[in-house]
C-alpha positions in Angstrom: 0.7 -18.1 -30.7 -2.9 -18.3 -31.9 -3.7 -21.1 -29.4 -2.1 -19.2 -26.5 -4.1 -16.0 -27.5 -7.4 -18.1 -27.5 -6.5 -19.6 -24.2 -5.8 -16.2 -22.6 -9.1 -14.9 -24.1 -11.0 -17.8 -22.7 -9.4 -17.4 -19.3 -10.1 -13.7 -19.2 -13.7 -14.3 -20.1 -14.2 -16.9 -17.4 -12.6 -14.7 -14.8 -14.9 -11.8 -15.7 -17.9 -14.1 -15.5 -17.1 -15.6 -12.1 -16.5 -12.2 -10.7 -19.2 -10.3 -12.5 -21.4 -9.9 -9.4 -18.5 -8.7 -7.2 -17.8 -5.3 -8.7 -20.7 -3.4 -7.1 -19.7 -1.0 -4.3 -22.0 -0.9 -1.3 -21.3 2.7 0.1 -22.6 1.8 3.5 -20.0 -1.0 4.0 -17.2 1.3 3.1 -18.6 4.2 5.1 -19.0 2.0 8.1 -15.4 0.9 8.0 -14.1 4.4 7.5 -16.3 5.8 10.3 -15.5 3.1 12.9 -11.7 3.5 12.4 -12.0 7.3 12.4 -14.1 7.2 15.6 -11.7 5.0 17.4 -8.8 7.2 16.3 -10.4 10.4 17.5 -11.5 8.8 20.7 -7.9 7.8 21.5 -6.6 11.2 20.5 -9.1 12.8 22.8 -8.0 10.5 25.6 -4.4 11.3 25.0 -4.9 15.1 25.1 -7.1 15.1 28.1 -4.7 13.2 30.3 -2.0 15.0 32.3 0.1 11.9 32.6 2.9 11.5 30.1 2.8 7.7 30.2 -0.9 7.6 29.4 -0.5 10.3 26.7 2.2 8.3 25.0 0.3 5.0 25.3 -3.0 6.4 24.0 -1.2 8.2 21.1 0.6 4.9 20.2 -2.8 3.2 20.0 -4.2 6.1 18.0 -1.2 5.7 15.6 -2.2 2.1 15.0 -5.8 3.0 14.1 -4.6 6.0 12.1 -2.5 3.6 10.0 -5.5 1.4 9.3 -7.7 4.5 8.7 -5.2 5.8 6.2 -5.5 2.5 4.3 -9.1 3.5 3.5 -7.6 6.2 1.3 -6.2 3.4 -1.0 -9.8 2.2 -1.6 -10.7 5.8 -2.4 -8.1 5.9 -5.2 -10.0 3.1 -6.9 -13.4 4.5 -6.0 -14.2 1.3 -4.2 -14.8 2.6 -0.6 -18.1 4.4 -1.1 -18.3 5.0 -4.8 -19.0 8.7 -4.0 -16.5 10.6 -6.1 -16.6 13.8 -3.9 -16.1 11.8 -0.8 -13.3 9.6 -2.2 -11.5 12.7 -3.5 -11.9 15.0 -0.4 -11.5 12.8 2.6 -8.1 11.2 1.8 -6.6 14.7 1.6 -8.2 15.9 4.8 -6.9 13.0 6.9 -3.5 12.8 5.1 -2.4 16.4 4.9 -2.1 16.9 8.7 0.6 14.1 8.7 2.2 15.4 5.5 1.0 12.5 3.5 0.8 13.6 -0.2 -2.3 11.6 -1.2 -2.7 13.5 -4.5 0.7 12.5 -5.7 0.5 9.0 -4.4 -2.8 8.4 -6.3 -1.2 9.2 -9.6 1.8 7.0 -8.9 -0.4 4.2 -7.7 -2.1 4.1 -11.1 1.3 3.7 -12.7 2.1 0.9 -10.2 -1.0 -1.1 -11.3 0.1 -0.9 -14.9 3.8 -1.6 -14.3 3.9 -4.2 -11.5 5.9 -7.1 -12.6 6.3 -5.6 -16.1 8.3 -2.4 -16.0 11.1 -1.8 -13.5 10.2 1.9 -13.4 7.3 0.9 -11.2 7.2 3.7 -8.6 6.2 1.3 -5.8 8.9 -1.3 -6.4 10.8 -1.9 -3.2 13.0 -4.8 -4.2 16.4 -3.9 -5.8 17.7 -5.6 -8.9 21.0 -7.4 -9.1 22.5 -4.7 -11.3 21.4 -1.9 -9.0 23.0 -3.7 -6.1 26.3 -4.3 -7.8 26.6 -0.7 -8.9 25.7 0.7 -5.5 28.0 2.2 -2.8 29.0 -0.3 -0.1 26.9 1.6 2.4 23.9 1.3 0.1 24.6 -2.4 -0.2 24.5 -2.7 3.5 21.2 -0.9 3.5 19.7 -3.3 0.9 20.8 -6.3 3.0 19.0 -4.8 6.0 16.3 -3.0 4.0 13.2 -4.3 5.9 14.4 -3.2 9.3 15.7 0.2 8.0 12.6 1.0 6.0 10.0 -0.2 8.6 11.5 1.0 11.8 14.0 3.7 10.9 12.5 5.5 7.8 8.9 4.6 8.7 6.4 7.3 7.7 9.1 9.9 6.8 10.5 7.4 4.3 7.2 6.9 2.6 6.6 10.6 2.5 10.0 11.5 1.0 9.8 8.6 -1.5 6.4 9.7 -2.7 7.6 13.3 -3.3 10.8 12.1 -5.0 8.9 9.7 -7.3 6.3 12.4 -8.0 9.0 14.9 -9.2 10.7 12.1 -11.2 7.5 11.0 -13.0 6.2 14.5 -13.9 7.3 14.0 -17.5 5.4 10.6 -17.7 2.3 11.9 -16.0 2.1 15.7 -16.5 -0.9 15.8 -14.2 1.4 15.1 -11.3 2.6 18.7 -11.4 -0.9 19.9 -10.4 -1.0 17.3 -7.7 2.3 18.4 -6.3 1.1 22.0 -6.0 -2.2 20.8 -4.5 -0.6 18.6 -1.8 2.0 21.2 -0.9 -0.6 24.0 -0.7 -3.0 21.8 1.3 -0.3 20.7 3.8 0.9 24.3 4.4 -2.6 25.5 5.1 -3.7 22.6 7.3 -0.4 22.4 9.3 -0.2 26.2 9.5 -3.6 26.3 11.2 -2.7 23.4 13.5 0.6 25.1 14.5 -1.2 28.4 15.3 -3.6 26.5 17.5 -1.0 24.6 19.5 1.3 27.5 19.9 -1.5 29.7 21.1 -2.3 27.1 23.7 1.4 26.6 24.7 1.5 22.9 23.8 3.9 23.0 20.8 6.3 20.4 22.3 3.5 18.1 23.3 2.0 18.3 19.8 5.4 17.6 18.1 5.7 14.5 20.3 2.1 13.5 19.4 2.9 14.0 15.7 6.1 12.0 15.8 4.5 9.1 17.6 1.7 8.9 15.0 4.3 9.1 12.2 6.4 6.2 13.7 3.5 3.9 14.4 1.5 4.5 11.2 4.7 4.4 9.2 5.5 0.9 10.5 2.1 -0.3 9.3 2.4 1.4 5.9 6.0 0.3 5.3 5.2 -3.3 6.3 2.3 -3.5 3.9 4.3 -1.8 1.2 7.1 -4.4 1.4 5.0 -7.5 1.7 2.7 -6.8 -1.2 5.3 -7.6 -3.9 8.8 -8.3 -2.5 10.5 -11.3 -4.1 7.6 -11.8 -6.5 8.7 -9.7 -9.4 8.2 -11.4 -12.7 6.3 -11.2 -16.0 3.9 -14.0 -16.9 1.7 -14.7 -19.8 -0.9 -11.8 -19.9 -1.4 -8.9 -17.6 -3.9 -10.7 -15.3 -1.7 -13.7 -14.6 1.2 -11.3 -14.0 -0.8 -9.6 -11.3 -2.0 -12.9 -9.8 1.6 -14.2 -9.4 3.5 -11.0 -8.8 1.5 -10.0 -5.8 1.5 -11.6 -2.3 -1.7 -13.0 -0.8 -1.7 -13.5 3.0 -3.6 -15.9 5.2 -4.9 -13.9 8.1 -8.0 -13.5 10.3 -11.1 -11.8 9.1 -10.6 -8.9 11.5 -7.0 -8.2 10.3 -8.3 -8.5 6.7 -11.0 -5.9 7.5 -8.4 -3.6 9.1 -6.1 -4.0 6.1 -9.0 -3.3 3.7 -8.7 -6.7 2.0 -5.3 -6.0 0.8 -4.1 -9.4 2.1 -5.7 -10.6 -1.2 -3.4 -8.4 -3.2 -3.2 -10.5 -6.3 -7.0 -10.3 -6.7 -6.9 -6.6 -6.1 -4.3 -6.0 -8.8 -6.2 -8.1 -11.3 -9.6 -6.6 -10.5 -9.0 -3.2 -8.7 -12.7 -2.3 -9.0 -13.7 -5.1 -6.6 -14.4 -3.6 -3.2 -12.4 -4.8 -0.2 -15.2 -6.8 1.5 -15.6 -9.0 -1.6 -12.0 -9.8 -2.3 -11.9 -13.0 -0.2 -14.9 -14.4 -2.2 -13.2 -13.3 -5.5 -10.0 -15.1 -4.4 -11.7 -18.4 -4.0 -13.6 -18.1 -7.3 -10.5 -17.2 -9.2 -8.6 -20.2 -7.7 -11.3 -22.4 -9.1 -10.8 -21.0 -12.6 -7.0 -21.3 -12.5 -7.4 -24.9 -11.4 -9.7 -25.7 -14.3 -7.2 -24.3 -16.7 -4.3 -26.3 -15.2 -2.6 -23.1 -14.0 -0.7 -22.7 -10.7 -2.9 -21.5 -7.9 -2.2 -18.2 -6.2 -0.2 -18.8 -3.0 -1.6 -17.9 0.3 1.3 -17.2 2.6 1.4 -17.0 6.5 0.1 -13.7 8.1 1.8 -10.3 8.2 4.0 -10.9 11.2 5.4 -14.3 10.1 6.0 -13.2 6.5 7.6 -10.0 7.5 9.9 -11.8 9.9 10.9 -14.4 7.3 11.6 -11.9 4.5 13.5 -9.5 6.7 15.9 -12.4 7.4 16.1 -13.5 3.7 16.7 -10.4 1.6 16.7 -11.1 -2.2 17.4 -9.3 -5.4 15.6 -9.3 -8.8 17.8 -11.1 -11.2 17.6 -10.8 -15.0 14.0 -10.3 -16.2 13.1 -12.0 -19.5 10.5 -9.8 -21.2 9.2 -12.7 -23.3 6.6 -13.7 -20.8 8.7 -15.6 -18.2 9.1 -15.2 -14.5 11.9 -13.0 -13.2 14.7 -14.8 -11.4 15.5 -13.9 -7.8 18.6 -14.5 -5.8 19.1 -14.4 -2.1 21.8 -12.2 -0.6 23.5 -12.9 2.7 22.6 -10.6 5.6 
């Protein structure tokens, strides 16, 4: 036990040393990403609303939904104060861009902090998407069918609505664990009612209510697909507890090999294991941190973090190979997973 503790201490110290210069947030880098994505989004929205052609309206809105999905990912960095490092900006902007689409950022921020502490360790993790064997066995036959087709159902059917409802439900459920969530619930509901009330008054006064509802639904569908895909890929089929919290995060999170452009759009979350172990490293420095950490793991004779194929390939593969979390041994071993037939 003493040797293992010393090894973990040595490993933790080395990891802190090799990443020591990567924790500084450059506000201009984050602000540039936020501004570019926001500018593209609003340009496409303007194009959509200025055209009288329905086909062009739908096409421009779909493109706007893609960039809104990426823009919304910036709010994840704001939770960790790694986008600009400006507390007022990182607290205000996520709500302003999330509330019009009924996204409860305040609640999600509190749940996300629980997720970082519980991933791979506590099955109560509010962002766990993979079902356990016990949950599957006790479920209604219809729910079992859903679990076997979970990826398609969540990504393309539930999409944004599914993420919104799940966040509200989890928020209500975890009020006793994090009392502050009660305040966040009130804040999000009040903010959504005010913002959407103003928007509805505007569109009704202009006689474009149906057009606006179509616009809103397209954004919800497209951005929801992006959000659900990311949500599933980050941890699915990786649940398990390893020796120490950092190693658990390295191995219970999925890292994806993708282009630098896609990595930028996703806010570096393709290096999810690094983000979980060091959530204060800004998105643009996660690739460098990944390579440095791999070197430390190799020096200690530990398994390297896996770098799986990109988002499309991994999503396609796991959607066709659903799995369940088996029994989880809490004495620092990996969780066992079992495939279930589609």
